C-alpha positions in Angstrom: -3.7 -1.9 -17.6 -0.1 -1.6 -16.7 1.5 0.4 -19.5 5.1 0.6 -18.1 5.9 -2.7 -16.4 9.5 -1.7 -15.4 8.3 1.5 -13.8 5.4 -0.3 -12.0 7.7 -2.9 -10.6 10.3 -0.4 -9.5 7.7 1.8 -7.8 6.1 -1.4 -6.3 9.4 -2.4 -4.7 10.0 1.2 -3.6 6.6 1.3 -2.1 7.2 -1.9 -0.1 10.6 -0.6 1.1 9.1 2.7 2.3 6.4 0.7 4.3 9.0 -1.8 5.6 11.4 0.9 6.8 8.8 3.2 8.4 7.0 0.4 10.1 10.2 -1.2 11.3 11.2 2.1 12.9 7.8 2.4 14.5 7.8 -1.2 15.8 11.3 -1.2 17.1 11.5 2.3 18.6 8.2 3.8 19.4 6.0 3.7 22.5 3.0 2.6 20.3 4.6 -0.8 19.3 2.4 -2.7 21.8 -0.9 -1.0 20.6 -1.9 -3.0 17.5 -4.7 -0.6 16.5 -2.7 2.6 16.8 0.1 1.0 14.9 -2.3 -0.1 12.2 -3.7 3.5 11.9 -0.1 4.7 11.4 0.4 1.9 8.9 -2.7 2.9 6.9 -1.6 6.6 6.8 1.9 5.5 5.6 0.3 3.1 3.1 -2.1 5.6 1.7 0.4 8.4 1.6 3.2 6.4 -0.1 0.8 4.7 -2.5 -0.8 8.1 -3.5 2.5 10.0 -4.1 4.2 7.1 -5.9 1.1 6.6 -8.0 1.1 10.3 -8.9 4.7 9.9 -10.1 3.8 6.8 -12.0 0.8 8.4 -13.7 2.7 11.6 -14.4 5.0 9.5 -16.7 2.4 7.0 -17.8 -1.1 8.6 -17.8 -4.0 6.3 -16.9 -7.6 6.1 -15.8 -9.2 5.3 -12.4 -9.4 1.7 -13.5 -5.6 1.8 -14.2 -5.1 3.1 -10.7 -7.0 0.1 -9.3 -5.0 -2.3 -11.4 -1.7 -0.6 -10.3 -2.7 -0.8 -6.6 -3.5 -4.5 -7.0 -0.2 -5.0 -8.8 1.7 -3.3 -6.0 -0.1 -5.4 -3.4 1.1 -8.5 -5.3 4.7 -7.2 -5.2 4.4 -6.4 -1.6 2.9 -9.8 -0.7 5.7 -11.6 -2.5 8.3 -9.5 -0.7 6.5 -10.0 2.6 6.5 -13.8 2.0 10.2 -13.7 1.2 11.4 -11.3 3.9 8.9 -10.2 6.5 7.3 -13.5 7.4 10.4 -15.7 7.7 12.6 -13.1 9.3 10.2 -11.3 11.6 6.7 -12.9 11.9 7.9 -16.4 12.4 10.4 -15.5 15.1 7.8 -13.2 16.8 5.2 -16.0 17.0 7.8 -18.5 18.2 8.8 -16.2 21.1 5.2 -15.2 21.8 3.9 -18.8 22.1 7.2 -20.4 23.2 7.0 -23.0 20.5 8.6 -23.5 17.1 6.2 -22.0 14.5 6.4 -23.1 10.9 6.4 -20.8 7.8 2.8 -21.8 6.7 1.4 -21.0 10.2 3.3 -17.7 10.3 2.0 -16.8 6.8 -1.5 -17.7 7.8 -1.3 -15.6 10.9 0.1 -12.6 8.9 -2.4 -12.7 6.0 -5.5 -13.5 8.2 -5.2 -10.2 10.1 -8.2 -8.0 9.1 -6.1 -4.9 9.8 -3.8 -5.8 7.0 -6.7 -6.2 4.6 -7.9 -2.7 5.5 -4.4 -1.4 4.6 -4.7 -3.3 1.3 -8.0 -1.4 0.6 -6.3 1.9 1.5 -3.5 1.2 -1.0 -5.9 0.4 -3.9 -8.1 3.4 -3.2 -5.0 5.7 -3.0 -3.6 4.6 -6.3 -7.0 4.9 -8.0 -7.6 8.4 -6.6 -4.1 9.4 -7.8 -4.8 8.0 -11.3 -8.2 9.8 -11.4 -6.7 13.2 -10.3 -3.8 12.9 -12.7 -6.0 12.0 -15.6 -8.1 15.1 -15.0 -5.0 17.2 -14.7 -3.5 15.8 -17.9 -6.8 16.4 -19.8 -6.5 20.0 -18.9 -9.7 19.9 -16.8 -10.0 21.5 -13.5 -10.6 19.1 -10.6 -14.3 18.3 -10.1 -14.5 20.5 -7.0 -13.3 23.6 -9.0 -15.8 23.1 -11.9 -18.7 25.5 -12.0 -22.1 23.9 -11.2 -24.3 22.9 -14.1 -27.1 25.2 -14.9 -30.5 24.1 -13.8 -32.8 22.9 -16.5 
């Protein structure tokens, strides 16, 4: 459950901005811009890192469970998708496809192309996992429990 909607929306928009800026820099300036798989790996790393650290800040202010982390990740995906539909698709994807195929591409076709890419969906999974892990680790920390790896083993019975 989202306990602080304003904070969740703010961090969701900040999350999208981080991804947008970092990926724009990579796409427009780097040598890997033509390698879709390598670019996707960088995208997954940025997705996971940004989602994890922003989720830690969120759950530091608003403690939650693993389930809350999954819900927050899905909520951020919804925010990101809305912003992608409003900004990324009409301003970048549509123009890119029109130049690539030398025809006028409509918004619906561009959105279909954008959201049908399996590499994007792997990134979505990375985001949800990162927010869930951050929530889980922060809930253990706030409960005063050492992380699972630091706990002594149970005695054999």
